[in-house]
C-alpha positions as a Markdown table, in Angstrom:
| # | Residue | x | y | z |
|---|---|---|---|---|
| 1 | Unk | -26.2 | -19.8 | 7.7 |
| 2 | Unk | -22.9 | -21.2 | 6.7 |
| 3 | Unk | -21.1 | -19.0 | 4.2 |
| 4 | Unk | -18.9 | -20.5 | 1.5 |
| 5 | Unk | -16.4 | -18.1 | -0.1 |
| 6 | Unk | -15.9 | -20.3 | -3.1 |
| 7 | Unk | -17.7 | -18.5 | -5.9 |
| 8 | Unk | -18.9 | -20.3 | -9.0 |
| 9 | Unk | -18.1 | -19.2 | -12.6 |
| 10 | Unk | -21.4 | -17.5 | -13.4 |
| 11 | Unk | -21.4 | -15.5 | -10.1 |
| 12 | Unk | -20.2 | -12.0 | -11.2 |
| 13 | Unk | -18.8 | -11.3 | -7.7 |
| 14 | Unk | -21.2 | -8.4 | -7.3 |
| 15 | Unk | -20.5 | -8.1 | -3.6 |
| 16 | Unk | -16.8 | -7.4 | -4.1 |
| 17 | Unk | -15.5 | -3.9 | -4.9 |
| 18 | Unk | -13.3 | -4.9 | -7.8 |
| 19 | Unk | -13.7 | -3.4 | -11.3 |
| 20 | Unk | -11.5 | -5.9 | -13.1 |
| 21 | Unk | -11.5 | -9.7 | -13.4 |
| 22 | Unk | -8.9 | -12.4 | -14.0 |
| 23 | Unk | -10.0 | -14.9 | -16.5 |
| 24 | Unk | -8.7 | -18.2 | -17.7 |
| 25 | Unk | -9.1 | -21.9 | -18.5 |
| 26 | Unk | -7.7 | -25.0 | -16.8 |
| 27 | Unk | -7.0 | -28.1 | -18.9 |
| 28 | Unk | -5.2 | -31.4 | -18.5 |
| 29 | Unk | -2.4 | -32.8 | -20.7 |
| 30 | Unk | -4.9 | -33.9 | -23.3 |
| 31 | Unk | -6.3 | -30.4 | -23.5 |
| 32 | Unk | -9.5 | -31.5 | -21.8 |
| 33 | Unk | -11.1 | -29.0 | -19.4 |
| 34 | Unk | -10.9 | -29.6 | -15.7 |
| 35 | Unk | -14.2 | -28.6 | -14.0 |
| 36 | Unk | -14.4 | -27.8 | -10.3 |
| 37 | Unk | -10.7 | -26.8 | -10.1 |
| 38 | Unk | -10.0 | -24.5 | -7.2 |
| 39 | Unk | -8.5 | -21.1 | -8.2 |
| 40 | Unk | -7.6 | -18.7 | -5.3 |
| 41 | Unk | -5.3 | -16.0 | -4.1 |
| 42 | Unk | -2.9 | -17.4 | -1.5 |
| 43 | Unk | -3.9 | -16.4 | 2.1 |
| 44 | Unk | -7.3 | -15.0 | 1.3 |
| 45 | Unk | -11.0 | -16.0 | 1.1 |
| 46 | Unk | -10.9 | -14.8 | -2.6 |
| 47 | Unk | -11.5 | -17.9 | -4.6 |
| 48 | Unk | -13.6 | -19.6 | -7.3 |
| 49 | Unk | -14.1 | -22.9 | -9.1 |
| 50 | Unk | -13.8 | -23.6 | -12.8 |
| 51 | Unk | -17.1 | -24.3 | -14.7 |
| 52 | Unk | -17.8 | -27.4 | -16.8 |
| 53 | Unk | -15.7 | -26.0 | -19.6 |
| 54 | Unk | -12.7 | -25.5 | -17.2 |
| 55 | Unk | -13.2 | -21.7 | -17.3 |
| 56 | Unk | -12.9 | -19.3 | -14.4 |
| 57 | Unk | -13.5 | -15.7 | -13.5 |
| 58 | Unk | -11.9 | -14.2 | -10.4 |
| 59 | Unk | -12.0 | -10.6 | -9.1 |
| 60 | Unk | -8.6 | -8.9 | -9.6 |
| 61 | Unk | -7.0 | -6.3 | -7.4 |
| 62 | Unk | -3.5 | -5.0 | -8.1 |
| 63 | Unk | -3.0 | -4.2 | -4.4 |
| 64 | Unk | -3.0 | -7.9 | -3.6 |
| 65 | Unk | 0.5 | -9.2 | -4.4 |
| 66 | Unk | -0.3 | -12.8 | -3.8 |
| 67 | Unk | 0.4 | -16.0 | -5.8 |
| 68 | Unk | -2.5 | -17.3 | -7.8 |
| 69 | Unk | -3.0 | -21.0 | -6.8 |
| 70 | Unk | -4.7 | -23.6 | -9.0 |
| 71 | Unk | -5.4 | -26.8 | -7.2 |
| 72 | Unk | -7.2 | -30.1 | -8.3 |
| 73 | Unk | -7.1 | -33.5 | -6.6 |
| 74 | Unk | -4.7 | -35.8 | -8.3 |
| 75 | Unk | -2.8 | -33.0 | -10.1 |
| 76 | Unk | 0.3 | -31.0 | -9.2 |
| 77 | Unk | -0.7 | -27.6 | -7.7 |
| 78 | Unk | 0.2 | -24.6 | -10.0 |
| 79 | Unk | 1.4 | -21.3 | -8.6 |
| 80 | Unk | 1.4 | -18.2 | -10.7 |
| 81 | Unk | 3.2 | -15.0 | -9.6 |
| 82 | Unk | 2.7 | -12.8 | -12.6 |
| 83 | Unk | -0.8 | -12.3 | -14.0 |
| 84 | Unk | -2.9 | -9.6 | -15.5 |
| 85 | Unk | -6.6 | -9.0 | -16.2 |
| 86 | Unk | -5.6 | -8.0 | -19.7 |
| 87 | Unk | -4.2 | -11.5 | -20.5 |
| 88 | Unk | -6.4 | -14.6 | -20.1 |
| 89 | Unk | -4.6 | -17.5 | -18.6 |
| 90 | Unk | -4.3 | -21.0 | -20.1 |
| 91 | Unk | -3.3 | -23.3 | -17.2 |
| 92 | Unk | -2.0 | -26.8 | -17.9 |
| 93 | Unk | -2.3 | -29.2 | -15.0 |
| 94 | Unk | 0.0 | -32.2 | -14.8 |
| 95 | Unk | -0.9 | -35.5 | -13.1 |
| 96 | Unk | 0.6 | -35.9 | -9.6 |
| 97 | Unk | 3.0 | -38.8 | -9.7 |
| 98 | Unk | 2.8 | -41.1 | -6.6 |
| 99 | Unk | 6.5 | -40.7 | -5.7 |
| 100 | Unk | 7.7 | -41.0 | -2.2 |
| 101 | Unk | 9.6 | -38.0 | -1.0 |
| 102 | Unk | 13.2 | -38.8 | -0.7 |
| 103 | Unk | 14.1 | -38.4 | 2.9 |
| 104 | Unk | 17.3 | -39.2 | 4.8 |
| 105 | Unk | 16.0 | -41.4 | 7.6 |
| 106 | Unk | 17.7 | -40.5 | 10.8 |
| 107 | Unk | 17.2 | -42.3 | 14.1 |
| 108 | Unk | 16.7 | -39.9 | 17.0 |
| 109 | Unk | 15.6 | -40.1 | 20.6 |
| 110 | Unk | 12.4 | -38.2 | 20.3 |
| 111 | Unk | 8.9 | -39.6 | 19.8 |
| 112 | Unk | 6.4 | -38.5 | 17.2 |
| 113 | Unk | 4.2 | -37.2 | 20.1 |
| 114 | Unk | 7.0 | -34.9 | 21.3 |
| 115 | Unk | 7.6 | -33.6 | 17.7 |
| 116 | Unk | 3.9 | -33.1 | 17.1 |
| 117 | Unk | 3.6 | -31.1 | 20.3 |
| 118 | Unk | 6.4 | -28.7 | 19.2 |
| 119 | Unk | 4.9 | -28.5 | 15.7 |
| 120 | Unk | 1.5 | -27.5 | 17.0 |
| 121 | Unk | 3.0 | -25.0 | 19.4 |
| 122 | Unk | 5.0 | -23.2 | 16.7 |
| 123 | Unk | 2.6 | -23.7 | 13.8 |
| 124 | Unk | -0.9 | -23.2 | 15.4 |
| 125 | Unk | 0.3 | -21.1 | 18.4 |
| 126 | Unk | -0.1 | -21.2 | 22.1 |
| 127 | Unk | -2.8 | -18.6 | 22.4 |
| 128 | Unk | -6.4 | -19.5 | 23.4 |
| 129 | Unk | -7.4 | -19.6 | 19.7 |
| 130 | Unk | -4.3 | -21.6 | 18.7 |
| 131 | Unk | -4.9 | -24.2 | 21.3 |
| 132 | Unk | -8.5 | -24.7 | 20.1 |
| 133 | Unk | -7.5 | -25.0 | 16.4 |
| 134 | Unk | -7.5 | -28.5 | 15.0 |
| 135 | Unk | -5.6 | -30.2 | 12.2 |
| 136 | Unk | -7.9 | -32.8 | 10.8 |
| 137 | Unk | -5.3 | -34.9 | 9.0 |
| 138 | Unk | -2.4 | -34.9 | 11.5 |
| 139 | Unk | -1.4 | -38.4 | 10.2 |
| 140 | Unk | -0.2 | -36.8 | 6.9 |
| 141 | Unk | 2.5 | -34.9 | 8.7 |
| 142 | Unk | 6.1 | -36.4 | 8.7 |
| 143 | Unk | 8.9 | -35.3 | 10.9 |
| 144 | Unk | 12.7 | -35.3 | 10.7 |
| 145 | Unk | 15.0 | -34.3 | 13.6 |
| 146 | Unk | 18.6 | -33.8 | 12.8 |
| 147 | Unk | 20.6 | -34.4 | 16.0 |
| 148 | Unk | 23.7 | -32.8 | 14.5 |
| 149 | Unk | 22.1 | -29.4 | 13.8 |
| 150 | Unk | 19.4 | -29.7 | 16.5 |
| 151 | Unk | 16.8 | -29.0 | 13.8 |
| 152 | Unk | 13.2 | -30.3 | 13.6 |
| 153 | Unk | 11.6 | -30.3 | 10.1 |
| 154 | Unk | 8.0 | -31.2 | 9.2 |
| 155 | Unk | 6.5 | -32.2 | 5.8 |
| 156 | Unk | 3.2 | -33.1 | 4.3 |
| 157 | Unk | 2.5 | -34.4 | 0.8 |
| 158 | Unk | -1.2 | -33.5 | 1.3 |
| 159 | Unk | -2.7 | -30.1 | 2.2 |
| 160 | Unk | -3.4 | -29.7 | 5.9 |
| 161 | Unk | -7.1 | -29.3 | 6.7 |
| 162 | Unk | -7.3 | -26.8 | 9.6 |
| 163 | Unk | -10.5 | -26.0 | 11.5 |
| 164 | Unk | -10.5 | -22.8 | 13.6 |
| 165 | Unk | -13.8 | -22.7 | 15.5 |
| 166 | Unk | -12.8 | -19.5 | 17.4 |
| 167 | Unk | -12.4 | -17.5 | 14.2 |
| 168 | Unk | -14.9 | -19.4 | 12.1 |
| 169 | Unk | -12.6 | -20.6 | 9.3 |
| 170 | Unk | -11.6 | -23.7 | 7.5 |
| 171 | Unk | -8.1 | -23.4 | 6.2 |
| 172 | Unk | -6.6 | -25.5 | 3.4 |
| 173 | Unk | -2.8 | -25.2 | 4.0 |
| 174 | Unk | -0.1 | -26.5 | 1.7 |
| 175 | Unk | 2.9 | -26.7 | 4.0 |
| 176 | Unk | 6.0 | -25.6 | 2.0 |
| 177 | Unk | 8.5 | -25.4 | 4.8 |
| 178 | Unk | 8.6 | -25.9 | 8.6 |
| 179 | Unk | 11.8 | -25.7 | 10.5 |
| 180 | Unk | 12.5 | -25.2 | 14.2 |
| 181 | Unk | 16.1 | -25.0 | 15.6 |
| 182 | Unk | 17.1 | -25.7 | 19.1 |
| 183 | Unk | 20.0 | -24.4 | 21.1 |
| 184 | Unk | 21.0 | -27.9 | 22.2 |
| 185 | Unk | 20.0 | -31.5 | 21.7 |
| 186 | Unk | 16.4 | -31.1 | 22.9 |
| 187 | Unk | 12.8 | -31.1 | 21.9 |
| 188 | Unk | 11.8 | -28.7 | 24.7 |
| 189 | Unk | 10.2 | -25.4 | 23.7 |
| 190 | Unk | 12.4 | -23.5 | 26.1 |
| 191 | Unk | 15.4 | -24.6 | 24.0 |
| 192 | Unk | 14.0 | -23.2 | 20.7 |
| 193 | Unk | 16.4 | -20.6 | 19.2 |
| 194 | Unk | 14.6 | -20.0 | 15.9 |
| 195 | Unk | 11.4 | -21.2 | 14.2 |
| 196 | Unk | 10.0 | -20.7 | 10.7 |
| 197 | Unk | 7.2 | -22.0 | 8.6 |
| 198 | Unk | 5.8 | -21.1 | 5.2 |
| 199 | Unk | 3.0 | -22.3 | 3.0 |
| 200 | Unk | 0.0 | -21.5 | 0.8 |
| 201 | Unk | -3.5 | -21.2 | 2.3 |
| 202 | Unk | -7.1 | -20.8 | 1.3 |
| 203 | Unk | -9.7 | -19.6 | 3.8 |
| 204 | Unk | -13.3 | -20.6 | 3.8 |
| 205 | Unk | -15.7 | -19.0 | 6.3 |
| 206 | Unk | -17.6 | -21.7 | 8.2 |
| 207 | Unk | -19.6 | -19.6 | 10.6 |
| 208 | Unk | -20.1 | -16.1 | 11.8 |
| 209 | Unk | -21.6 | -14.4 | 14.9 |
| 210 | Unk | -21.0 | -11.3 | 17.0 |
| 211 | Unk | -18.7 | -13.4 | 19.2 |
| 212 | Unk | -16.6 | -14.6 | 16.3 |
| 213 | Unk | -16.3 | -11.1 | 15.0 |
| 214 | Unk | -15.0 | -10.0 | 18.4 |
| 215 | Unk | -12.5 | -12.9 | 18.3 |
| 216 | Unk | -11.3 | -11.9 | 14.8 |
| 217 | Unk | -10.8 | -8.4 | 16.0 |
| 218 | Unk | -8.9 | -9.7 | 19.0 |
| 219 | Unk | -6.7 | -11.9 | 16.8 |
| 220 | Unk | -5.9 | -9.0 | 14.5 |
| 221 | Unk | -5.0 | -6.4 | 17.1 |
| 222 | Unk | -1.3 | -6.7 | 18.0 |
| 223 | Unk | -0.7 | -9.2 | 15.2 |
| 224 | Unk | 2.1 | -9.1 | 12.6 |
| 225 | Unk | -0.3 | -8.0 | 9.9 |
| 226 | Unk | -1.6 | -5.2 | 12.2 |
| 227 | Unk | 2.1 | -4.1 | 12.7 |
| 228 | Unk | 2.9 | -4.0 | 9.0 |
| 229 | Unk | -0.4 | -2.2 | 8.1 |
| 230 | Unk | 0.5 | 0.4 | 10.8 |
| 231 | Unk | 4.0 | 0.7 | 9.5 |
| 232 | Unk | 3.0 | 1.5 | 5.9 |
| 233 | Unk | 0.3 | 3.8 | 7.0 |
| 234 | Unk | 2.4 | 5.6 | 9.7 |
| 235 | Unk | 0.0 | 4.7 | 12.5 |
| 236 | Unk | 1.8 | 4.7 | 15.9 |
| 237 | Unk | 0.8 | 5.7 | 19.4 |
| 238 | Unk | -0.1 | 4.5 | 22.9 |
| 239 | Unk | -3.3 | 2.8 | 21.6 |
| 240 | Unk | -1.4 | 1.2 | 18.7 |
| 241 | Unk | 2.2 | -0.1 | 18.4 |
| 242 | Unk | 5.0 | 1.9 | 20.1 |
| 243 | Unk | 8.5 | 1.5 | 18.8 |
| 244 | Unk | 11.6 | 1.4 | 21.1 |
| 245 | Unk | 15.3 | 1.6 | 20.1 |
| 246 | Unk | 17.9 | 0.6 | 22.7 |
| 247 | Unk | 15.1 | 0.6 | 25.4 |
| 248 | Unk | 13.8 | 4.1 | 24.7 |
| 249 | Unk | 10.7 | 5.2 | 22.9 |
| 250 | Unk | 11.6 | 6.4 | 19.5 |
| 251 | Unk | 10.2 | 8.1 | 16.4 |
| 252 | Unk | 9.6 | 5.5 | 13.7 |
| 253 | Unk | 10.3 | 8.2 | 11.0 |
| 254 | Unk | 13.9 | 8.2 | 12.2 |
| 255 | Unk | 14.3 | 4.5 | 11.3 |
| 256 | Unk | 12.0 | 3.7 | 8.4 |
| 257 | Unk | 11.7 | 5.4 | 5.0 |
| 258 | Unk | 8.8 | 4.4 | 2.7 |
| 259 | Unk | 8.4 | 4.7 | -1.0 |
| 260 | Unk | 5.6 | 3.3 | -3.1 |
| 261 | Unk | 6.5 | 1.5 | -6.3 |
| 262 | Unk | 4.9 | -1.3 | -8.5 |
| 263 | Unk | 1.8 | -1.5 | -6.2 |
| 264 | Unk | 3.8 | -2.2 | -3.1 |
| 265 | Unk | 5.7 | -0.4 | -0.4 |
| 266 | Unk | 9.5 | -0.4 | -0.3 |
| 267 | Unk | 10.6 | 0.1 | 3.3 |
| 268 | Unk | 14.2 | 1.2 | 3.9 |
| 269 | Unk | 15.4 | 0.3 | 7.4 |
| 270 | Unk | 18.2 | 2.4 | 8.9 |
| 271 | Unk | 21.2 | 0.2 | 9.7 |
| 272 | Unk | 22.0 | 0.2 | 13.4 |
| 273 | Unk | 25.3 | -1.5 | 12.8 |
| 274 | Unk | 24.6 | -4.3 | 15.3 |
| 275 | Unk | 27.1 | -7.0 | 16.1 |
| 276 | Unk | 24.7 | -9.7 | 15.0 |
| 277 | Unk | 23.0 | -11.2 | 11.9 |
| 278 | Unk | 20.5 | -8.3 | 12.0 |
| 279 | Unk | 21.0 | -4.8 | 10.8 |
| 280 | Unk | 18.3 | -3.4 | 13.1 |
| 281 | Unk | 16.4 | -4.4 | 16.2 |
| 282 | Unk | 13.4 | -2.7 | 17.9 |
| 283 | Unk | 11.2 | -3.3 | 20.9 |
| 284 | Unk | 7.5 | -3.2 | 20.4 |
| 285 | Unk | 4.8 | -2.4 | 22.9 |
| 286 | Unk | 1.1 | -3.1 | 22.2 |
| 287 | Unk | -1.6 | -3.0 | 24.9 |
| 288 | Unk | 1.0 | -3.5 | 27.6 |
| 289 | Unk | 2.6 | -6.6 | 25.9 |
| 290 | Unk | 6.2 | -6.5 | 24.8 |
| 291 | Unk | 7.7 | -7.9 | 21.6 |
| 292 | Unk | 10.7 | -7.5 | 19.5 |
| 293 | Unk | 11.2 | -7.1 | 15.7 |
| 294 | Unk | 14.5 | -7.7 | 14.0 |
| 295 | Unk | 15.5 | -6.9 | 10.4 |
| 296 | Unk | 18.1 | -8.9 | 8.5 |
| 297 | Unk | 18.2 | -6.5 | 5.5 |
| 298 | Unk | 18.0 | -2.8 | 4.9 |
| 299 | Unk | 15.1 | -3.1 | 2.4 |
| 300 | Unk | 11.9 | -5.0 | 2.8 |
| 301 | Unk | 8.7 | -5.0 | 0.7 |
| 302 | Unk | 5.1 | -4.9 | 1.9 |
| 303 | Unk | 1.9 | -5.0 | -0.2 |
| 304 | Unk | -1.1 | -2.8 | 0.4 |
| 305 | Unk | -2.8 | -5.5 | 2.4 |
| 306 | Unk | 0.0 | -5.4 | 5.0 |
| 307 | Unk | 1.5 | -8.7 | 3.8 |
| 308 | Unk | 5.3 | -8.8 | 4.3 |
| 309 | Unk | 6.7 | -10.1 | 1.0 |
| 310 | Unk | 10.3 | -10.3 | 2.4 |
| 311 | Unk | 9.2 | -13.0 | 4.8 |
| 312 | Unk | 12.6 | -14.4 | 5.8 |
| 313 | Unk | 14.1 | -10.9 | 6.4 |
| 314 | Unk | 12.0 | -10.0 | 9.4 |
| 315 | Unk | 11.9 | -11.9 | 12.7 |
| 316 | Unk | 9.6 | -11.4 | 15.6 |
| 317 | Unk | 9.8 | -12.6 | 19.2 |
| 318 | Unk | 7.8 | -12.0 | 22.4 |
| 319 | Unk | 4.0 | -11.6 | 22.6 |
| 320 | Unk | 3.5 | -10.9 | 18.8 |
| 321 | Unk | 5.3 | -14.2 | 17.9 |
| 322 | Unk | 2.8 | -16.3 | 20.0 |
| 323 | Unk | 0.2 | -15.6 | 17.3 |
| 324 | Unk | 0.5 | -18.2 | 14.6 |
| 325 | Unk | -1.9 | -20.0 | 12.3 |
| 326 | Unk | -4.5 | -20.3 | 15.1 |
| 327 | Unk | -4.7 | -16.5 | 15.2 |
| 328 | Unk | -4.2 | -15.9 | 11.5 |
| 329 | Unk | -6.8 | -14.1 | 9.5 |
| 330 | Unk | -7.3 | -13.9 | 5.7 |
| 331 | Unk | -5.1 | -11.2 | 4.2 |
| 332 | Unk | -8.2 | -9.5 | 2.9 |
| 333 | Unk | -9.7 | -9.2 | 6.4 |
| 334 | Unk | -10.8 | -5.7 | 7.1 |
| 335 | Unk | -10.0 | -4.5 | 3.6 |
């Protein structure tokens, strides 16, 4: 049977191991309630809908340092970073004005098909799962290639509707940023020097089976979230991630110092004094596959779900970087 992780107002979430709840009401500019508004934690399956009075109840967990997202068709999406079960929320939704995004139109030599190919490779990934993942509304994606900086950017005014049949999820993804830099005037993946994307996502389970569960476990193992969970829990070894410095197997305790504060982990990274934009660089080995992780700052923050809060300060390359949205699982997976 198809499972929907959207939970209605009167469902007390009895299947979730949370003892506190976030409560609130969603209204429009006339103070009228907005029923059936989506309320969810970014990157998870933890979600609900407002009832006919615009009210919602959502399980609360202090371990999950994720933005609360409130979304309703025709209204501007609201993101809330600070919230507490002790303080009910009153959320005012503003009508989304039909304004065209102001874009500098540049003529370039590359076709939309070529740009879409690169976008899918970097955004969905080139693994088996990534290649089978489908964006239902590709037509809503716009591209801009700057020939002076060799940079491809992508935008979408509407959330991307992503279907991942291998992992059994439908993902609603609000694309906040997508940027791929090339080393020269090219649209070839071999010329990519750096790639970055960011957004807000809601997961809905569409199907489940023993095969899908195995696929999810395969997607998780050796992933970025797997790495960060192992880092904060001190889990290393030949059956997990192994860390290398200057080509030699090294003790992670010599490079990372962890402290726990404000419901998240503060990770201090020892400066290697590299002659680059990074302060430290390590090789990674997982199940025979090689990767690299580079830190741009001496301090990063990771929540208890293994989510890297300091997103732009950590860069991955190699095998681990081939896992993109097509291999991505909800942050509450396995928790």
